[in-house]
N, C-alpha and C positions, 0 to 999 in steps of 0.2 A: 504494500500500500504506500509506504513512504517513497519508494522508487518512482511510483506513478506521479506523486505530487511534485517531486524534484524534476522529473521529465516535463511535467505540465508547466512548471515555472520556467524552465530553461528554454523550452521551445519558442515562446514569444520573444525571449531575449535574443535568441539566435536569429529569428526572423527579422526583428527590428534592427539589429546590428548589421545584418546583411543588406537591408534596404538603405541604411545610412551609408555604408561603404559603396554601394552600387550607385548612389546618387551623387557621390563626391565628384567634383569637377577638378580635373587636372589643370592647375594654373600654370601658364607659361609666362616667362619673364616678359614684362611689358616694355622694358627699356630697349630701345633700338640703338644700334651703333651711331656714334656722332658723325655728322657730315664733316667735310673738310672745313667749312666755314665755322661750324660749332667748335671743332677742335682748335682752330686758330683763335677764336674768341676766348675759349677756356685757357689757352696758353697765355694770351695777353693778360687775362685776369690774374693768373698765377704769377706772372712776371712782375705785376704791380704789387703783389702781396709782400710782406716782410721776408718770407722765405725766398721768394723769387728774386727780390732785390739783393739779398745776401748771396744767392747762388751766382747772379750776374757779376757781382763784385769779385767773387772767388774766381770765376772764369777769366776775368780780366787781370787778376793778380799774377805775379810771377809764379806762385805755387800752382795755380790753375793752368797756366800756360805750360809749365813743366810737365804736369800730369797729362795734359792733352798731347804733348809731344811724345811722351812715353807710350801712350795708347797708339798713336799713329805709327810709331816705330815697329810695333808687332802686329798691326792690323792685318797684314797679308797672311802671316802664319796663323792667326786666329781664324780668319775667314776660310783658309784652305785646310785647317786642322792638321798642320804639319809640325814636325819636330822643332823645338826651340831649346837651345843649350842654355842652361842656367847654372849659376854657382851660388850655393847657399851662403848667405852673409850673416844671418841671425836666426836663431831657433825660436825667437819670440817675436810677436807682433808689436807694433807701436803701443805705448801706454794708453790705456783707455779704449783699446780696440774691442769691438763687439762682433767680430767676424767669425768667432769660433776658433777652430784649430788652423794654424797656418805658420808659414815661415817667411822670412825676407830673402830675396835672391836678386842677383844681377843677371839681366838678359841684355846682350848687346851693349854692355856698359851702363845700363840704366837700372835703377832700383825698382823692384816690384814687390807687392805683397802677393804671395802664393797662398790661396785659400783652398781648403779641402772640406768636403761634406762631413767627414768624420775622421777622428783620430784612429789610426791603425798602428799596430805594433811595428810594422815595417817603416812607417814614417817616423816613429820615435828613434829609429836607428840613424837618421840623418845627422850629419855633423857639419859644422861651419867649414866652408871651403869644399864641400862635396860637389862634384860636377854631376848634374842630372839632366835628363832629357824630359821635357814636359810637352803635353799637348793640351789645348783648350779650345772651346768654342766661344768663350766669353771673357771679355775684359771690361771692367767697369771702373767707376770713380765716384768719390763722394768728397764734398768739401772738408769733411772731418779728417781726411787722410791726405798726406802730401805725396802719395804714391798710387799708381794705378793698381787695381786689384784684379789678379788673374785667378779665375775659378778653375783649378786644375782638374782634369779628367783622366790624365794618364801621366805617370811618373816612372822613369826608368833610371837605374843607377848601375853602372858596370854591366850593361847589357841585360839586366834582370828587371822585370817589372816589379815595382814595389808598391804601386798604387794604381788602381783602375776603377773609375767611377762606374757603379752598377747602373745599367740602363733602366729607364722607368718601366714599370710593369703596366701593361695595358695602355701605354701612351704612344705618342708619335715617335 
């Protein structure tokens, strides 16, 4: 008898919840990509903001120009994902850095921050003056740092791979 009462109470609950879920509408994002004119207007607005003004001042400063020159120096290797020879100059990042694990290195006579997704045992074996081969798809910059930031995806020392970025799962 008790089972029948429980079933009798659960049946309407199941039916009602089924109807609620069946009538749910899948909402699609309503925001559309910005047009070129809208992007240009948003950029102008940002450039007039305090952050935009500070960034423009940094770009025009000697530090900003030095960083841009460093980026330009390795742009072809970044675009082509080709080998770049680097010499480790420091095992720590600049004070106050929030980039995670990384080292400082010279590439073509310029200083760069080499940033890694995670710290691995093989990377801890690096020493100052080690010669390494790196590959990357990305170099970035930020006014906080006086060096370009290379996001390393491949590192080799003495013809042995010591770091390789894991490809994204299910991504492009």
